[in-house]
N, C-alpha and C positions, 0 to 999 in steps of 0.2 A: 558877451562877445566870445566866440569860439576861439580856442587856442589851437592853431595848426602846427603840426610837427613834421619836419622833413625826415624821411627815413632813407638814409644812404643815398640821398639825392635822386631817388627813383620813384618813390611813391609816398603818398601822404595819408595819414589817418587823423581825423579830426575828433577831438574829445574836449569836454568841458572840465575845468578844474573843480576840485572839491575844496572844502574849507581847510582840511589838513591833508598832509601827504598820505597816500593810500597805505604806506607802510604801517601806519598806526592801527590799521584794521587787521593786520596779519600777526599781531603779537601773541595771540592766543590760538592754540591748536584747535582743530575741529573736535567737537565733542563726540565721543563714540557712544554707540547705543544699540539696542536690539531693533532689528528690522520689523519684529512682530508686535512691538509695544510702543506706545508714544514715548518720545524722549523727554526727560524732565527738563524743565526750564525754570531756573531760579529767577524770581521777580525782584528786581532792584527796588530800593526805596525811591520815592518820587524824585528827590533831588538828584540822586545818582543817575537815574534814568534820563533826566533832563540834560545832565552833563554829557551823557553818551549821545543823545540826540543832537546836541549842539555841534558835534564833530562833522555832521553832514552838511553839505552845501545848502540843502533846503532850509536849514535853520541858521545859516551864516548871518552873523551880525544881529540876529533877533534877540531882544532882551531875555535874559535867563528866566525871569519871572513869567513871561508869556509862554516860554517853552514848558515850564513847570505845570502850567495849567493844562496843556495838552498831554503832558506825561501822566497826569492824574487818571486819564481814561485810556492810556496806552498799555500794551502788554508785550512781553518778550515771548517768542515762540521758537522752539528748536524743531527742525523738520528732518525726517528721514530721507535718504536718497531715493529719488523716484516719487516722492510725495508731492501732491499738487498744492501750491500756495493758493491757487484758484483754478477753476476750469472755465473754458469758453462758455459763455452763457450765464455764468454766476453773476449775481448782483454785486456791484462795486460797493463794498462796505468798509474797506480798509486800505490804507496806503502802507507799503512795506519799505522799511529802511534795512538794507542788507549789511549786517555786521561781519559775519564769517560765512564763507561758502559761495557757491555760484548757482545761478538760475538760468534756465533756457526758456525763451519765449517761443512757443511753437503752436501749430495747429495742424490737424489732419485734413487732407484733401478729400474729395468725394470718393476716392478709391481706398481711403483708409491709410494712406502713406503720410507719415509725420514729416513736416517741414519746419525747420528751425529758422526764426527770423531775427533772433538777437540773443546775446549772452550778457549776463549782468553779474557783477561781483561786489566785493566789499566796498562800501562807500556809495553804492548806487541806491536810487529811490525808484520803486516800481508802483504802477497803478494810477499815476496821475493822468496819463493820456486817456485812459478809459473813464476816469472820473469826470473829465470835462467833455468827452466825446459822446457820452451816453450813460445809461444806467446799468449796462452789463459789460462784462469783459468780452473782447472779441478774439482773445487768444489765451492759450493755456500758459501757466507759469509753473515750471517743474523744478524741484530741487535736484541738483547734480551731485551733492555731497551728503554723506551721512553726518548729521550734526549741524546742518545749516542753521545759523542763528539770525533771527530777524526781529525788528521792533515793529509791531503792528499798531497803526494809528487810526482811530475812528475818523471817518470822513467828515462827520459833523463838526469835529474839533478843527479840522483843516479849513472848512468853509468859514467857521467863526473867526479864526485868526486872520484869514484872508480879507474879511470884511473890516477888520480892525487895523491892519498893517499893510501899507502900500509896499513896504520893503519885502514883506513875506509874499505878497502877490507877485512881485517881480521875480522872486526866487522860484515860485511855482511855474511861471511861464518858462524860465530857463530850464527847469527840470523836465518839463513837458517835451522839450525839443529832443530829449534822449530817444524817444520813440522814432522820430524821423531819422535821427543819427543812426540808429540800428538798421533801418531800411537802407540807408545810403551805404553803410558798411557791407550789407548783404549784397548789394548791387556791385560794389567794388570787387567782392570775392568771386561771384559767379561769372563776372566778365573779365577776369584776370587772364584767361588763356588756358594753358595746359593745367592738368590736375595738380602738378607739382607747384605751379605758380599760384593756383587758388589756395592751396594749403599754406604756401609761404605768406600770402597776404593775410590769411586768417591768423596764423601764428604771430605775425608781426603786429597786427592790431591788438591781439591779446597781450603780447609782451609789452607794448607801448603803454597799455592801460593798467595791467595787473602784474607785470613782471617784477620780481623781487630778487634779492641776492645778486644784484648787478655788480660785476667786477670786470673791467676791461671789455673784452668781447664775449663775455658769458653772462647768462641770466637764467633764472628759473621761473617757470610758470606754475604756480601752486594749484594746478588743476590737471587731472588726468581724464581727458575726454575719451570715451569709447570710440571704437571704429564706427559704430552705428551713428553716434552723435555727430562725429566729424562728417560722415557721408551726407547726413541731413543738411548740414550747413553749406558745404561746398558743392552739393548736388553731384556726388560721385558714387560709384559702386564701392562696396566694402573691400573688395579685392584690390581695387586701385589705390584706396587709402592705405591699406596694409602694405602694398608694394612700395609706395612713396616713402612712408615712414621707415620701412625696412632699409631702403636705400640710404636714408639719412643716418640710421643707426650704424649700418655697416661702414659708412664713411667716417664714423667716429665723433661726429659733432652733435649727436642727440642721444640721450638716454632717458628712459621713462621708468619711474618707480612709484612707490606709494606716496612720495612727496611731490609728485608732479613731473613736468617735462623739463629736463636740464639741457640747455643749449650752451655748448662750449665754444662755438664759433659762429657768432651772429652774422659775420660778413658772408659766410656761405649762404645763410638764409636770405640776406639782402640781394645776393647775386641772382636769386630766382625771381625777384620782384619784376613785374612788367615795367617797361620804360614809360 
């Protein structure tokens, strides 16, 4: 069942709960590394990897011994910023559990322009929709952070456990709804009205789902989207995005640095939401 959350009495963003609070996924900083060489990824022992996997809703209430069997053939990968987790047209051979970092789901139109259809972060599971919809990915998955950390699970292990466990099958169907949720959120953004309203809806959705360091009317989004990335999502020109963000910064309730976007007055953001 989806958990609906009212935002300032004006707009709603619908998200599904995870097994543990999302804060547990932010306790380790992103791993830094060279953009020109693969980033190292320490491989945990099977039992430790199984415990890490159990934090995700996909494995909620699944016996630890069953998860250990899947962990035997699973690996940890660390991605560079801009690296593809997979490309459109690639065969579906793995499911991704995101531990640290953010991923955008995007594809290019016939004119070569990139369009973003979803953003995913710590605690999310990627690839299930493509797994059950066909044999190839229909969209690109791109790392937005240097040092994005993910657990890669072989699809054969997923199918095997699904055949053995009705509870795991139910978890799979719940996670598959995330793809539809992303499209719904996209529709809410582009239909919000003015560009300032579109950006407010986007930031509200992200803060509801991934916001941390929440205190009173302040919160931090541990993600710094580029102007280009934001423009793809809300379907706006770079200059317009820059102008709106500039207005928020000059008003004194938004600052952006290497640690993400800091909102000091969420009520101002909520005032921009469409009725």
